[in-house]
C-alpha positions as CSV (number, residue, x, y, z in Angstrom):
1,M,-34.9,-126.5,-31.6
2,T,-32.2,-128.1,-33.8
3,D,-31.6,-131.4,-35.6
4,A,-31.5,-134.1,-32.8
5,S,-28.5,-135.5,-34.6
6,G,-26.7,-132.2,-34.7
7,V,-24.0,-130.6,-32.4
8,F,-26.7,-129.9,-29.8
9,A,-28.1,-133.3,-29.7
10,R,-26.3,-134.0,-26.3
11,Y,-26.4,-130.4,-25.0
12,P,-27.7,-130.5,-21.6
13,G,-30.1,-127.5,-21.9
14,S,-32.5,-126.5,-19.3
15,A,-35.1,-124.0,-18.5
16,D,-32.4,-121.7,-16.9
17,D,-30.3,-121.9,-20.2
18,E,-30.8,-118.8,-22.4
19,A,-30.5,-120.8,-25.6
20,T,-33.0,-123.7,-24.7
21,G,-35.3,-122.0,-22.2
22,A,-37.8,-119.1,-22.6
23,R,-35.5,-117.2,-24.9
24,R,-34.7,-120.1,-27.3
25,S,-36.5,-118.4,-30.2
26,A,-33.9,-115.5,-30.2
27,Y,-31.0,-118.0,-30.5
28,R,-32.7,-120.2,-33.3
29,P,-30.5,-118.7,-36.2
30,V,-27.3,-119.0,-34.3
31,L,-28.0,-122.6,-33.0
32,Q,-29.1,-123.5,-36.6
33,A,-25.7,-122.1,-37.9
34,M,-23.7,-124.1,-35.4
35,D,-25.6,-127.4,-36.4
36,D,-24.6,-126.4,-40.0
37,L,-21.1,-126.1,-39.2
38,G,-21.0,-129.4,-37.3
39,A,-18.3,-130.4,-34.7
40,D,-15.5,-130.3,-37.1
41,G,-16.7,-126.8,-38.4
42,I,-17.0,-125.4,-35.0
43,G,-13.4,-126.6,-34.2
44,A,-12.1,-124.9,-37.4
45,V,-13.7,-121.6,-36.4
46,V,-12.4,-121.8,-32.9
47,D,-8.8,-122.2,-34.4
48,A,-9.4,-119.4,-37.0
49,I,-10.5,-117.1,-34.2
50,D,-7.6,-117.9,-32.1
51,R,-5.1,-117.3,-35.0
52,E,-6.8,-114.0,-35.7
53,R,-6.8,-112.6,-32.2
54,R,-3.1,-113.7,-31.6
55,S,-2.3,-111.7,-34.7
56,R,-3.9,-108.7,-33.3
57,G,-2.5,-109.2,-29.8
58,V,-5.9,-109.5,-28.1
59,V,-4.8,-110.3,-24.6
60,A,-5.8,-109.5,-21.0
61,G,-3.1,-109.1,-18.3
62,S,-2.7,-109.6,-14.6
63,Y,0.3,-109.3,-12.2
64,V,1.5,-112.5,-10.5
65,D,4.4,-112.0,-8.1
66,G,4.9,-108.6,-9.3
67,R,5.2,-109.6,-12.9
68,L,2.7,-108.8,-15.6
69,Q,1.5,-111.9,-17.4
70,E,-0.6,-111.7,-20.3
71,R,-2.9,-114.4,-21.7
72,S,-4.9,-114.6,-24.9
73,L,-8.6,-114.0,-24.3
74,P,-10.6,-116.7,-25.8
75,L,-13.6,-116.0,-27.8
76,C,-16.4,-118.4,-28.0
77,P,-17.8,-118.6,-31.7
78,V,-21.5,-119.0,-30.2
79,P,-22.6,-115.3,-29.8
80,R,-24.8,-114.4,-26.9
81,V,-28.1,-113.0,-28.0
82,V,-29.8,-110.2,-25.9
83,P,-33.2,-109.3,-27.3
84,T,-33.7,-105.5,-27.7
85,A,-36.6,-105.6,-25.3
86,D,-34.1,-106.8,-22.6
87,W,-31.4,-104.3,-23.8
88,A,-33.9,-101.4,-23.3
89,H,-34.5,-102.5,-19.9
90,V,-30.8,-103.0,-18.9
91,A,-29.8,-99.7,-20.6
92,R,-32.4,-97.8,-18.8
93,G,-31.2,-99.4,-15.4
94,A,-27.6,-98.7,-16.2
95,E,-28.3,-95.1,-17.0
96,Q,-30.4,-94.7,-13.8
97,R,-27.6,-96.0,-11.7
98,L,-24.9,-93.8,-13.0
99,R,-27.3,-90.8,-12.7
100,A,-27.7,-91.5,-9.1
101,L,-24.1,-92.4,-8.5
102,N,-22.9,-89.1,-10.1
103,A,-25.3,-87.3,-7.9
104,F,-24.0,-89.2,-4.8
105,L,-20.3,-88.2,-5.9
106,A,-21.3,-84.5,-6.2
107,D,-22.9,-84.7,-2.9
108,V,-19.7,-86.3,-1.2
109,Y,-17.1,-84.0,-2.9
110,R,-19.1,-80.8,-3.4
111,P,-22.1,-80.7,-1.1
112,A,-24.4,-77.8,-1.9
113,G,-24.8,-75.0,0.5
114,R,-22.1,-76.2,3.0
115,R,-19.5,-73.7,4.5
116,R,-16.3,-74.3,6.0
117,T,-17.5,-73.1,9.3
118,D,-20.6,-75.6,9.2
119,P,-20.1,-78.0,12.1
120,D,-21.9,-80.7,10.1
121,R,-19.9,-81.4,7.0
122,H,-21.7,-84.7,6.0
123,P,-23.1,-85.2,2.7
124,E,-26.8,-84.3,2.3
125,V,-27.6,-88.1,1.9
126,V,-25.9,-88.7,5.2
127,R,-27.8,-85.9,6.9
128,A,-31.1,-87.4,5.7
129,G,-30.4,-90.6,7.3
130,I,-30.3,-92.6,4.0
131,V,-26.5,-93.7,4.3
132,P,-24.6,-94.2,7.4
133,A,-21.8,-91.6,7.9
134,W,-19.3,-94.5,8.1
135,V,-20.1,-95.9,4.6
136,V,-18.6,-92.5,3.3
137,A,-16.1,-91.6,5.8
138,A,-14.4,-95.0,6.1
139,S,-14.6,-95.9,2.5
140,P,-11.3,-97.0,1.0
141,G,-12.1,-95.2,-2.1
142,L,-12.7,-91.7,-0.6
143,R,-10.0,-89.3,-1.7
144,A,-10.2,-85.9,0.1
145,S,-7.6,-84.4,-2.2
146,A,-10.0,-85.1,-5.2
147,A,-12.6,-82.6,-4.2
148,G,-11.0,-79.9,-6.4
149,L,-10.3,-82.2,-9.3
150,A,-13.7,-81.7,-11.3
151,V,-14.3,-79.0,-13.9
152,P,-17.2,-76.9,-12.6
153,G,-20.5,-78.7,-13.6
154,Q,-18.5,-81.9,-14.7
155,Q,-19.8,-85.3,-14.1
156,R,-17.2,-87.0,-11.9
157,A,-17.9,-90.4,-13.6
158,T,-17.9,-89.7,-17.3
159,V,-17.4,-93.4,-18.2
160,A,-18.9,-96.2,-16.2
161,A,-19.4,-99.9,-16.4
162,L,-22.2,-102.1,-14.7
163,D,-21.8,-105.9,-14.3
164,L,-25.0,-107.9,-14.5
165,R,-26.1,-111.5,-14.4
166,H,-29.3,-112.8,-15.8
167,G,-31.5,-115.6,-13.8
168,P,-34.9,-116.3,-12.8
169,R,-35.4,-112.8,-11.6
170,G,-34.4,-111.4,-14.8
171,W,-31.5,-109.0,-15.0
172,V,-29.6,-108.2,-11.7
173,A,-27.0,-105.5,-11.0
174,V,-24.1,-107.0,-9.4
175,S,-21.4,-104.3,-9.3
176,D,-20.7,-100.8,-10.5
177,H,-17.3,-99.6,-11.9
178,L,-16.6,-95.9,-11.8
179,R,-12.8,-95.6,-11.9
180,T,-11.1,-97.1,-15.0
181,P,-13.5,-99.4,-16.2
182,S,-12.8,-101.7,-19.1
183,G,-15.0,-103.5,-21.7
184,I,-15.8,-101.2,-24.7
185,G,-12.5,-102.2,-26.6
186,Y,-13.0,-105.9,-25.9
187,A,-16.6,-105.7,-27.2
188,L,-15.4,-103.9,-30.4
189,S,-12.5,-106.6,-30.8
190,D,-15.0,-109.5,-30.1
191,R,-17.3,-108.3,-33.0
192,A,-14.3,-107.9,-35.4
193,S,-13.2,-111.4,-34.4
194,S,-16.5,-113.0,-34.8
195,R,-17.5,-111.3,-38.1
196,A,-14.3,-112.4,-39.6
197,A,-14.7,-116.1,-38.6
198,L,-18.6,-116.3,-39.4
199,P,-19.3,-113.8,-42.1
200,E,-22.4,-115.6,-43.4
201,L,-24.0,-115.8,-40.0
202,H,-23.4,-112.1,-39.5
203,A,-24.6,-111.2,-42.8
204,T,-27.9,-113.0,-41.7
205,A,-27.9,-111.1,-38.5
206,D,-27.1,-107.8,-40.1
207,A,-30.2,-108.2,-42.2
208,A,-32.3,-108.8,-39.1
209,G,-31.1,-105.5,-37.5
210,L,-27.9,-106.6,-35.6
211,A,-26.7,-103.5,-33.6
212,D,-23.1,-102.3,-34.4
213,P,-21.0,-101.8,-31.3
214,G,-18.9,-99.5,-33.2
215,E,-21.7,-96.8,-32.7
216,A,-20.4,-96.7,-29.0
217,V,-17.2,-94.9,-30.2
218,P,-18.6,-91.5,-31.3
219,L,-21.0,-91.4,-28.2
220,L,-17.8,-92.1,-26.0
221,R,-15.7,-89.5,-27.7
222,A,-18.5,-87.0,-27.5
223,A,-19.1,-87.5,-23.7
224,L,-15.3,-87.0,-23.1
225,A,-15.3,-83.8,-25.2
226,E,-18.3,-82.4,-23.1
227,A,-16.2,-82.6,-20.1
228,A,-13.8,-80.0,-21.5
229,P,-12.9,-77.0,-19.2
230,S,-14.4,-73.6,-20.2
231,A,-11.1,-72.3,-21.3
232,C,-11.4,-74.7,-24.3
233,T,-13.1,-72.5,-27.0
234,G,-12.6,-74.9,-30.0
235,T,-12.8,-78.7,-30.6
236,P,-11.5,-80.2,-27.4
237,Q,-8.3,-82.2,-27.8
238,L,-8.6,-85.5,-26.1
239,A,-6.0,-88.1,-25.1
240,L,-6.0,-91.4,-23.3
241,L,-3.8,-91.8,-20.3
242,S,-2.3,-95.3,-19.9
243,E,0.6,-96.7,-18.0
244,G,1.7,-98.1,-21.1
245,P,2.9,-101.7,-21.8
246,R,3.0,-102.4,-18.1
247,S,-0.9,-101.9,-18.0
248,T,-3.1,-105.1,-17.6
249,S,-5.4,-103.5,-20.2
250,W,-2.7,-102.1,-22.7
251,F,-4.5,-103.8,-25.6
252,E,-7.9,-102.2,-24.9
253,H,-6.1,-98.8,-24.4
254,R,-4.6,-99.0,-27.8
255,Q,-7.8,-100.3,-29.4
256,L,-10.0,-97.3,-27.9
257,A,-7.5,-94.8,-28.8
258,A,-7.2,-95.9,-32.4
259,A,-11.0,-96.1,-32.7
260,M,-11.4,-92.7,-31.4
261,G,-8.6,-91.1,-33.1
262,V,-6.8,-89.7,-30.2
263,P,-3.3,-90.0,-29.0
264,I,-2.1,-92.3,-26.1
265,A,-0.4,-90.4,-23.3
266,T,1.9,-92.1,-20.8
267,P,3.6,-90.4,-17.9
268,D,6.9,-89.9,-19.7
269,T,5.0,-88.1,-22.5
270,L,3.3,-85.4,-20.5
271,W,4.8,-81.8,-20.2
272,P,3.5,-78.7,-18.5
273,T,2.5,-75.9,-20.8
274,R,3.2,-72.1,-20.3
275,G,-0.4,-71.5,-19.5
276,G,-0.6,-73.9,-16.8
277,G,-2.0,-76.8,-18.9
278,V,-0.7,-80.1,-20.0
279,A,0.7,-81.2,-23.4
280,V,1.4,-84.8,-24.8
281,Q,4.3,-85.4,-26.9
282,V,3.6,-87.1,-30.2
283,D,5.9,-87.7,-32.9
284,G,8.3,-85.0,-31.7
285,Q,5.4,-82.5,-31.3
286,R,3.6,-81.3,-28.1
287,L,-0.2,-81.1,-28.3
288,Q,-2.0,-79.4,-25.4
289,V,-4.8,-81.7,-24.1
290,D,-8.2,-80.5,-22.9
291,V,-9.5,-83.8,-21.7
292,L,-7.4,-86.8,-20.5
293,H,-9.3,-90.0,-20.3
294,L,-7.8,-91.6,-17.3
295,R,-6.9,-95.3,-17.8
296,L,-4.3,-95.4,-15.2
297,D,-5.1,-96.5,-11.8
298,E,-5.6,-93.4,-9.5
299,A,-3.7,-94.9,-6.9
300,G,-0.5,-95.0,-9.2
301,L,-0.9,-91.3,-10.2
302,A,1.5,-90.3,-7.4
303,A,4.0,-93.0,-8.3
304,H,5.0,-91.7,-11.7
305,L,7.3,-88.8,-12.4
306,T,6.9,-86.8,-15.7
307,P,9.8,-85.6,-17.9
308,S,9.7,-82.1,-16.1
309,G,10.4,-83.7,-12.7
310,A,7.0,-83.3,-11.3
311,A,4.9,-86.1,-10.0
312,L,2.1,-87.1,-12.3
313,D,-0.6,-86.4,-9.8
314,V,0.8,-82.8,-9.2
315,L,1.0,-82.0,-12.7
316,L,-2.6,-82.9,-13.6
317,G,-4.0,-81.4,-10.4
318,A,-2.3,-78.1,-11.2
319,A,-3.6,-78.1,-14.8
320,V,-7.2,-78.9,-13.5
321,R,-7.0,-76.1,-10.9
322,A,-5.8,-73.6,-13.6
323,G,-9.0,-74.4,-15.7
324,E,-6.8,-75.9,-18.4
325,L,-7.5,-79.6,-18.2
326,A,-10.4,-82.0,-17.3
327,L,-9.9,-85.6,-16.1
328,A,-12.3,-88.1,-17.1
329,N,-12.9,-90.0,-15.0
330,V,-12.1,-87.7,-12.0
331,P,-10.1,-89.4,-9.2
332,G,-11.9,-90.5,-6.0
333,N,-14.9,-92.3,-7.5
334,G,-14.0,-95.6,-5.4
335,V,-16.3,-94.1,-2.7
336,A,-19.2,-94.8,-5.0
337,D,-18.5,-98.1,-6.5
338,G,-17.3,-99.9,-3.3
339,E,-19.0,-103.0,-1.8
340,A,-20.6,-101.1,1.1
341,T,-22.1,-98.3,-1.2
342,Y,-23.6,-101.0,-3.5
343,R,-26.1,-102.0,-0.7
344,Y,-27.5,-98.3,-0.8
345,V,-27.7,-97.7,-4.6
346,P,-31.4,-98.5,-4.4
347,E,-31.8,-95.7,-1.7
348,L,-29.6,-93.4,-3.7
349,I,-31.8,-93.8,-6.7
350,R,-34.9,-92.8,-4.6
351,F,-33.1,-90.0,-2.7
352,Y,-31.6,-88.2,-5.6
353,L,-33.8,-89.0,-8.5
354,G,-37.2,-89.7,-7.0
355,E,-37.5,-92.9,-8.9
356,E,-37.9,-96.5,-8.2
357,P,-34.8,-98.6,-9.2
358,V,-35.2,-100.3,-12.6
359,L,-32.8,-103.1,-11.8
360,D,-32.8,-105.5,-9.1
361,T,-29.8,-105.8,-6.7
362,V,-28.4,-108.7,-4.6
363,R,-29.5,-108.9,-1.0
364,T,-26.4,-107.6,0.8
365,W,-25.3,-107.2,4.6
366,L,-22.6,-104.8,5.8
367,L,-20.9,-106.6,8.6
368,A,-19.8,-103.4,10.2
369,D,-23.3,-103.0,11.2
370,D,-24.0,-105.0,14.4
371,A,-27.4,-105.9,13.4
372,D,-26.4,-107.1,9.9
373,L,-23.5,-109.2,11.4
374,A,-25.9,-110.7,14.0
375,E,-28.0,-111.9,11.2
376,V,-25.6,-113.6,9.2
377,R,-22.7,-114.6,11.5
378,D,-23.8,-118.1,11.5
379,R,-24.6,-118.3,7.8
380,L,-21.4,-117.6,6.3
381,H,-21.3,-121.0,4.8
382,E,-24.3,-120.1,2.8
383,L,-23.3,-116.7,1.6
384,V,-20.6,-114.8,-0.6
385,V,-18.3,-112.6,1.6
386,T,-16.4,-109.8,0.0
387,P,-13.8,-107.3,1.3
388,V,-15.1,-103.8,1.2
389,D,-11.8,-102.7,-0.4
390,G,-12.2,-105.5,-3.1
391,Y,-12.3,-104.4,-6.7
392,G,-12.5,-106.5,-9.6
393,G,-13.6,-109.6,-7.7
394,R,-10.4,-109.7,-5.5
395,G,-10.7,-111.4,-2.3
396,V,-14.2,-112.8,-2.8
397,V,-15.1,-115.9,-0.7
398,V,-18.0,-118.3,-1.8
399,G,-19.2,-119.9,1.4
400,P,-20.9,-122.8,-0.3
401,R,-17.6,-123.8,-2.1
402,C,-15.5,-123.6,1.1
403,S,-13.8,-126.5,3.0
404,A,-14.2,-126.8,6.7
405,A,-10.7,-125.3,7.1
406,E,-11.7,-122.4,4.7
407,L,-14.8,-121.6,6.5
408,A,-12.9,-121.6,10.1
409,E,-10.6,-119.2,8.6
410,L,-13.2,-117.1,7.1
411,H,-15.2,-117.1,10.5
412,A,-12.0,-115.9,12.2
413,E,-11.1,-113.1,9.8
414,V,-14.7,-111.8,10.0
415,A,-14.8,-112.1,13.9
416,A,-11.5,-110.1,13.9
417,A,-12.6,-107.3,11.6
418,P,-16.1,-107.4,10.7
419,H,-15.9,-103.9,9.2
420,R,-13.8,-105.2,6.4
421,F,-16.5,-107.4,4.9
422,T,-20.0,-107.6,3.3
423,A,-22.0,-110.6,2.6
424,Q,-24.4,-111.3,-0.1
425,E,-26.9,-114.3,-1.0
426,P,-25.7,-116.3,-3.8
427,L,-27.3,-115.5,-7.0
428,D,-28.9,-118.1,-9.4
429,V,-27.8,-117.3,-12.9
430,S,-28.8,-118.6,-16.4
431,T,-26.1,-120.2,-18.5
432,V,-25.3,-119.9,-22.2
433,P,-23.9,-122.5,-24.8
434,T,-20.1,-122.4,-24.9
435,V,-17.6,-124.1,-26.8
436,V,-15.3,-126.0,-24.3
437,D,-12.7,-128.5,-25.5
438,G,-14.4,-128.8,-28.9
439,S,-17.9,-129.5,-27.4
440,L,-20.9,-127.4,-26.5
441,A,-21.5,-127.0,-22.9
442,P,-23.7,-124.8,-20.5
443,R,-21.6,-122.0,-18.8
444,V,-22.3,-119.0,-16.6
445,A,-21.8,-115.6,-18.2
446,G,-21.8,-112.0,-17.1
447,L,-22.8,-108.8,-19.0
448,R,-20.8,-105.6,-18.8
449,V,-22.7,-102.4,-19.8
450,S,-20.7,-99.2,-20.4
451,T,-22.4,-95.9,-19.9
452,V,-21.5,-92.5,-20.4
453,A,-22.4,-89.2,-18.8
454,G,-22.2,-85.7,-20.2
455,A,-24.9,-83.5,-21.0
456,T,-27.1,-86.8,-21.0
457,T,-26.4,-90.0,-19.7
458,R,-26.5,-93.0,-22.2
459,A,-25.7,-96.6,-22.2
460,L,-23.5,-97.6,-25.1
461,P,-24.7,-100.1,-27.4
462,A,-21.4,-102.2,-26.9
463,P,-22.2,-104.7,-24.2
464,W,-19.4,-107.2,-23.4
465,T,-20.1,-110.8,-22.3
466,R,-17.6,-112.7,-20.3
467,V,-18.1,-116.3,-19.9
468,E,-16.8,-119.1,-17.3
469,L,-14.8,-121.7,-19.2
470,V,-14.1,-123.8,-16.2
471,E,-17.4,-125.0,-14.6
472,G,-17.8,-123.7,-11.1
473,S,-14.6,-121.7,-11.0
474,G,-16.4,-118.3,-10.6
475,V,-13.8,-116.9,-13.1
476,L,-15.1,-115.4,-16.4
477,D,-12.0,-116.0,-18.4
478,G,-13.5,-116.1,-21.8
479,S,-15.7,-113.8,-23.9
480,K,-18.5,-113.9,-26.6
481,D,-19.8,-111.5,-29.1
482,T,-22.8,-110.0,-27.8
483,W,-25.7,-109.5,-30.2
484,L,-28.5,-107.0,-29.7
485,L,-31.3,-108.2,-31.9
486,P,-35.0,-107.2,-32.4
């Protein structure tokens, strides 16, 4: 593969590692470049990347004890290579899932042919016996008030993200994100940092047909524009709605808004217009907005007041109902990306699309179901247990990593309220070479694929790789530039 005396001489590669297993030929130019740099050169590149990202403020945030804490988002200089054949498969699967989930959302919020006097007001997928009624009715993400917040004919999830893992079974879909998914801005930033630090390697990759994640920007902008209400007769005015500097994704919001050339709106800059619409104040002027890309958690919409004194959710809802504004994504999408719904996505694909699923999913049990609970009650030590209202990995318990005391607590919580949990088989995943403390080590990585839905549904060529820096932690706290190569 590389010189045995090089930086990979002591790399513990395996058949499950993407760079040393069956896909090693795709990595050959990357590994050779790392060997040419040597240990000192790689260390210098890591330092250069860190300085460059700090200068641009590339950070990720999280709230700890009620306070926003930002941390730099480390970028490993070794790119992750995804062959275009793999990408075609992943993209097709991501598009299929979003088409099915948008059909499910339309069914849940605007079921066709249903009248107010109809005694059976369940979605068609429930009527058909595909999904249990409680999966929809008891979903923490269901928002009855969101039924009228979509423009006629609008896809409720304009922008979605799909998290995947790669392993012996190939690519496996592990979670869908249909509310305020992140990833595109970070993928753009990772490419900028990597290109600046390794220009010669990128020149070689460009010559070989390396895909440009920047191609995702016009596709994203076009999908948002397609959501515009019929009252908009010209070029739609887009804006990105953010909480502002208090947001955990403030860096990405600024990155995306700048890339698309659209203003950032915050609750304190939104005003009602005389025609019933919404305008954003920018540099002393008010621009009427046709499509507002929501990057503010829908649970917080009611918590913000606008300068006119109206609550943010009231102002936006009135503008949508007046036909003057579209929201993308439409609130209420949590009913389709929850842990319980994940179990039924293959069935949703078959029901709504008449197709077989392109991507595999993880074997999942819903513990609110007596049969499922009985099947796994004594196997929690072998499984991954997740709360149904978990989002972004919150509350996940990995049974094989638990102590006896932790398992006892888990059993007690499940016994007390089994309806709050799902359980899944642990997933065997491949590793990728990652710089950790100056040396190369195999680490688990995830792939996030963003997809947009308008007149058509399309996966964006800007996948984002996140990588586990601390072995066994389960936390994907670093990132990699992702290369789509022939």
